[in-house]
N, C-alpha and C positions, 0 to 999 in steps of 0.2 A: 894583479899580484903574483908574482910566482911562487910556488910552492917551494918550501924550504925541502932541500934535500934531506932524504932519510925520512919524512916526518910519516909515510905510509908503514915503513917498517916499525916505527916507533909505535903507531897505533895498533898494527899487529900484534906485536909482543906483549903491550899491556892486557889485549884480551886473552891472551894465552896464559898470562899471571893470574888474569882474575879466574880465571876457568879450573886452573890447577890446584887453587885454594878452596873450590868449594867440594861437596861430597858427591859421589856419584848417585843419579837418579835411575837407572836403567834397570827394567822390568826385567826380571828372570823368567823370561816365558819357556816352556809351559807351565813352569812350576805358579806363576805369577798370571790369572789371566787377566786381561787388558779390559781396561773400563770404556765400553763402545759406546756411542752416543746412539740415543733412541732410534735414529732413522738410518741406520747403519744396513748397507746392503749384502747380506751374506748368502743365503739362500731363500728358494720362494715353497712357501708351503703351500697345500692345496687343503680347501675345503669343501670337500667330497659332494655333501649334502647340498651346497648353492649352485653348483654348476649343473647348467642344464643345458648343456653339450652346443652351445649357439657357435663354436668354431671361431668366435671374434679372436681369442687371444690367439689362436695358430695361423690366422690371416694377416695380423697385424706385425707378428713377429717378424723382425728384419732379417735374423739368422736362420728360419725355420729350424727352430731348435726343438720344437713343442709337438707332440705326436701324440692324437687322438682318436680313438674309434669308438663307436657305439651303434646301437641298433634300437629299432621301433616297436613299441609296446602298446597293444590294443586296452584301453580300460574301458569294462561296460560302464553302462549309463547308470547313475547313481537312481534313477527314478524311471519309474516304467513307462516306455515310451520315448524316454530319451535318445540322445545321440551318441555314440558310443566316440571316446575322445582316444588321440593315439599321443604318445610323450615317448623321447627320446633318454633312450638309458644308456649309462657310460661303461664301456669295457675297457678303456685304456686310457690312462693320461702320463704321458710321459714326458721328460725335459731333459734334453744332452747339454749339461753343465759343461761339456768340454767344447761346446759352441756358442754358448750363452754368453753375452757382452755385458749383462747386467744392466741393461737399459730401463727396465720396469716400464715398457708400451703395455706387455701384458695384464699386469696388475692395474694400470690406469684405465684400460678399456672393458675391463671385465665390467659389465652391468650387474653383475649379482653377487660381486664382494665375495670372490671363490678362491681368489690367489693374493698371497700376502708375503710381505719380504718378513725374513726372519734372521736376526743378526746371528747366527751360526756359522761359523765359516770352516771348519774342522770338518771336511768331508772327502779331503784328499785320497786317492785309491793309486794303487800302484798298476793298474790297468785299467787303460783310458775307456774300456767299455763298461766299467762299473760307474761312471760318471753320468750313465742315462738313470735317472731315477724314474721308478716308476709310481704308481699312484698311490701304495701302500708306503711308500718310501716318503713321498711328497705328505701324505697326511701325518706320518710322524713329525715332520718339522713343524707342524702346526702348533705344536705343545710348548715351542720355544717360539712365539712371536709374541712378543710385548703387547700388555693393553694399552688402549690407545691413549693420546695425551689427555687428561682435562681439559675441558673448555675454560673459557676464561668467565670471571662470574656476571659480566655483562653481557656474554653471547646468548644469542636465541638457542632455543631448543630444536634439536633434529627432528625434522619432518618424521622419521621414521619412530622417535619413540613418542612423539607425538600421537599417531597413527596406532601405533600398538596400543598406548594407554587409553584411548577412547574405545578400542575394540575390545579390551579387558573389562572395562567398566559397564561396557554395553552385556559381555555375557554375564559381567556377575549379577547385574540387574534384571535380567532373564532368569536366570536360576535362583534368584532370591525367593523365598515365600510372599505371597501377597500378605498385607496388614490385616489383622482380623477386623471386618465390617461388620455391624448389626444387620441382621436380616431385614429384607424390605417392609415384611409383617410387622416385624419389632418397631420399626420407626413409623409406620403408620398410626399404631397403635398409640406409642409415645404422645405424636403428634394430635389425636383424637383425646388423649386422654386431658380433663380439666386442670388446669392449675389452681393451687390452693391461694385466695386472696390475700392479699398482706394483711395482719392483724386476724386473722382466724385461727385459733386455736387448733391442734390435732384433734383432741377430742369433737369440738363441731364438725370437723371434714371426715370424721372416720365414723359418725353416726350415719346408719343406712337412712336412705331417703325414701320417701313413701313411693310405692309401687302406682305408676301411672297406666291407664287402661291401654289397651291396645286399640288400632284403629278400628279393629274388627270384632272387637269384646264390647257389649253394650252394658251401662249403668243405668242408675236411676235417674244421675244428671247428665251424664252422657250417651243419649241412645244412639244405636247404630245410624248411618244414614240412610240405607236402604229400608228402615223399620220406623212407622209413624209413630209419633209422640201419643200417649194414652191420656194426658192431662188436656190436651186441646179439642176442642169440642169439632165435630165433624160438621161441613155445611148447611145438613139438615135438621142439625139438633140444636137448641137454643140453648145460647150460655147461660147458668146460674145466674148470674147477674144482671139480667136483661129480661123483662116479662115478654110473654108471648104478645103476638098481635090483635088478638083479641082479649085481652085482660087489659083493663084500665090499671093505669099509674096511679099512687096514692094521692098524687097533685089533683089528678081529673075526676075524682071519687068526690069530693067536695063541690066542685064545679058543679057538677052534675043536678 
C-alpha cells in the first residue's frame, strides 16, 4: 500500500506541536550539577598505600600515559638471625589525561586495588601540561570516589571480609585475659575432701573425729610392727593357763 502523500510531514508537525506545549527541562549547568550514574568514568584516583609498584598498570596502558618511578629499600630482619628484605618505594605516579582514553584497563588489572574511578569531570586546564596529574593530585581525587554499591541480600560475603574478620577474632582471642581457674592444689584438695552423706546434719559432720594413731606411734591396743607385744608369752615361758610338763593336771591326781 502506497503511503499517503504528506503523511510524514504531518507526523513531524504533530511531534513539534506536542513538544511546544511542554515545559523545558534543560539543566542550567554549572549552576545545576548533573545527576551522574554511579559508574561514571570521570577521573582516576590513586590510593597510594595499596600501590606496590608492580608496574602492571603502566605496561597494560594502551596509550602509555602512566609514568611510575620507584627505588628499593632494605628492611632489616625482624628477628635475630633472620634474612633482610627489600621492598619497592613509590617516588612518582602520574597520569597524563591529555592522552588517556578512559578505557579503564589500568583499574581492572591492578591486583591490589590502588586505582579507582571518580565521577569528577571538572578538571579542564588552559595549559595542556597541567593535565598531567601527579600522585598528590591523584590522591586528592580519592575523596570523591563513591562507596561501592551494596551487595544483594542473597550474595555471598567477599573473601577479603571473611579473612579480615577471622584475623580480628583471632587477635581478640589472643589479647583477651585467660579465665580464672582454681589452682591445681585446690582442685586436688577438693577431690580428697569427703562429701557429706545425705541425711546427716551439719552438727554431726562438724564434730571432730577421734585422732587415729599414726603407723609409727605405738599404743596399748596397736603396738608398733617392729616392737613385740608384751601380753604374748615367749616360747620358753609357759602360758598361765597351761600347767608345766612336770605338774599333773587336776584330773590326773584322782586317777593316781
